[in-house]
N, C-alpha and C positions, 0 to 999 in steps of 0.2 A: 504494500500500500504506500502511495506517495503522500507525504505530509509537507505542508508549508507553514511557516511561522510569520505572524504579523504582530507588530507592536506599535503603540503610539510613540510619539517622539520624545516622551519623557524617559523612555528606555535609552540610556546614554551609551550608544554604541559608536565606536569609531568605524570608519569605512572598512577597515580590515576585519574587525569583529563582525560587522554586518555581513560581509561576504563569507567569512568563515562559518558563521551560524546560519547563513542563507535566510536572512530575515528581511521582510519588506516593512518599511517604516511609514506610518501614517502621521502626517504632521498636525500638531495642534496650532492654534492661532494665539497670538499675544497682542495685548494692547497697552500702549503707553499714552495715557490721556485719550486723545481722539485718533491716534495713529495706530495702524494695525500691521502686524508682522506675521509671516508664516514661518513656522519652525521646521524648515527643510534645509537641504544642502546649500541652497542659495543664500541663506541668512548670513549676513556679515556680523558675526557674533561680537567682535571687539567694538564695532560701531554701535550695535544694539546695546551693549553694556554701557557705553558712554551716554547714549540717549536715555537709558534707564536711570543712571545716576543723576542726570539733569532734570528728570521728570519730577515735578512737584505735585502732580495730581494723581488720581488713582491708577494703579496698574492692574491688569487682569489677564485672564486667558479664557479661551473657548475650545471646546472639544472638537475633534474632527467630525465632519458630517457623516451620517449613516451611509450616504451614497459612496463615500470614499472607502468605507469598510466593505460595503457590498461588492464593489469592483475588485477589491483585493481578495475577497473570498471566492470569486467565481473561478470555475475550472474543475477538471476531473481529478480532484485530490481532496484530502481532508485538511482543513485549515484550523490552526490553533492561534488564538489572539491573546496577547498579554497587555492589559491596560492599567493605567493609573488606578489607584484606590477609588472605588465608587463613592467613598465618602469625601473625596477631595476634588473629584472631577466627574463630569457627565460622559467622559470618554467610554466608560464601560457600558453605559446605557445606549450610547450611539452605536457601539459595536454589536450589541444585542439586536438593535433595530436593523442594522446592516445584515446581520446573520439571518434574521427572519426574511428579509427581502431576497437575499441570495438563495435561501433554501426554497422559498415559494416560486421564484422565477426559473431556477434551473436545477433544483434538487441538490444544491451544494451541501457539503457535510462540514459543519463548523462547531467548534467549542471555544467559548470565550472565558478566559481566566481573569478574575478580579484579583490583581496582585495584592490588594490591601496594603500597598506600599507605593514607592515611586523610585525613579532614578536607579540607585544601586540595587534596590530590591528587584526591580524589573530586569536588570541585566543578569542578576543571579538566577532568576527564574528562566530567562532565555538560555543560559548556559545549561541548566538542569534539563530543560525541555529538549534541547538538541542532543544531549547525552542519551536521554531515554529513547529518542527516535533512532539515533545511530546504533544503539544496542538492540534494536529490533523489537521493542515492546509493542504490544497491541494497543489500539486507541484507548480502550477502557482502562488498561493498566497505566498508561501514560497519564490519563486524567486523574485517576485515583492517587497515583504517586505524587503528582504535582500539587493537587489540592491539599493533600496531607502536609506537604512541605510548606505550603503557604501558611498553614495554621501555625507551624513551628517557627517560621522565619522571623528574625528580628531585624529591625531597621532603626538606626540612630543617626542623628545629625547635629552638627554644631554650626551656628552662624556667627561670622565675624561682624556682620552688619545686620541690624534688626529692622532697618527702615522699611523694607518691603513687607514684612509681617505687619507693621503698623499701617502702611498704606492700604493693605488688603483687609484691614480690620481683624486680623487674626491675633493681634496683640494690642493691648491698651497702649495708647500713645505715651502716657506718663510712665507706665511700667517699662516700656521700651527705652525711654530716655534715661531713667534711673539705672537700668542694667548697663546701658552703654557708658554712662558717666562713671560707674563703679568698675568698669571693665570686667563685668561678670558675663560669662558665656553660658546660656542655658543649654543643657544637653537634652534635646528633644527626640522623639521617636514615635513609632506607631504603637498604639495601645493594644494591638492585636486584632483590631477590627478596622484598621485603616484610617483611624482618626489620629491627629497629632496630640501628643501628651508630653508634659514636662517630667523628666526623670530625675535630673540632678543639675548641678551647675559647676562651672570651673572658672578659675582665673589663670590665664597664661597657657602657653602651648604645652608645657610639660604636664600640667594637670588635665588638659583636654585629652592628651594621648593616654594618660594613665586611666582616666575614668571611662573612656571609650573601650579600652582594653579590658577593664574590669567588667563591663557589661557581658562579655563573653563568658567569663567564669561564673558570674551570677546566673546566667541562663541555664547552666548545667549541661549545655550541649557538648557532645563529643566532637572534637575538631579533626580527629584523625581521618584523613582521606577526603575531607570536605573542602569546599571552596568558599572564599569570602570576596566581596567586591567593595572597593572604595572608590567613590566618585568625588571630584572636587571641582570648584570653580576658581581657576587661576591660583591654585595653592598646591603645586606639586611637592614642595618642600615638606609641608605638614603631612601630606598623604604618604610620602616615602618614610618619614619618621614613624608614622603610625604603623606602616607595613613592617618596619624593622622591629618595632616593639612587639607586634603580634607574632613574628617569627621566633622571637626569643621566649615567648610565653606559651605558645600553642603549636599544634601540629597540623595546620592546614596544608592540604596538598597544593592548592593554588591560591594566590592572592592577586587579584586583578585590580589595577589602578586605571581609571578612565576619567577623562575630562567631561564635565557636564556640557550638554547641548543647550539650546535656547531656553526651553521651558524650565528645565532644572536650574539653569543659571539665573533665571529671573527670580525664582523663589529662594534658592540657596544664597543668592547675591555673591558679590565678590569675596573670595576666600572661604566660602562655605564648604563644608566637607560632610559626606554621607557615607555610612557604612552598613552593609547588609550581610547577614550570615545565617 
């Protein structure tokens, strides 16, 4: 049986990884005030980041249209889609509508995974999904295995700049200002159902690395033979230091470091870092 993988553009894949994993990416849309951007390969990310920093009004995003998903699902194959958490974006809902359209029009065979995560979490799921496909598992086994992994998966992130959380109404303006003035970096993550929750806080790079590494031990997860993904927005130094700390403490088989694309960069903001395992 032939399988294809589709992911929305919050799945932060390099061109090489996209080709290696054979993934089709469906772009989300981003807005800075009244200006709209498409999160695809044509996006000038450095220019977008500059305009984002200068934007004083609300910033936001919009999910891909169901039609884009429908077109990606068409064909004589089984399609798997990995979307942003349904509690953070309507990308999952759009993918389900696209699935219904494709199945009704041409009998397409589609399953949509709600990652209950974003960015690094989606990349990790893409890696797991490709491995299951390459190992020859049946569709039902692939779905069961990945859905079980989604339940266990942990995603954490630290933002250097809290401005976009404030602009999006996800953080109180006064709270964000106080945290910034005190140089406190909240360590946030998925609550297990795809919502953003506060877990702890850190001051300085060393504490950020230590506390992110601690989350793995606290999870009780066995790291032997497992993979972990670190995504970052213009912060390769911190990503590499975190990777080295994880190598010293745990036994991950693979540690992947990937730069964020447009939508993840918008929410992680400059220097933000995300980790999923």
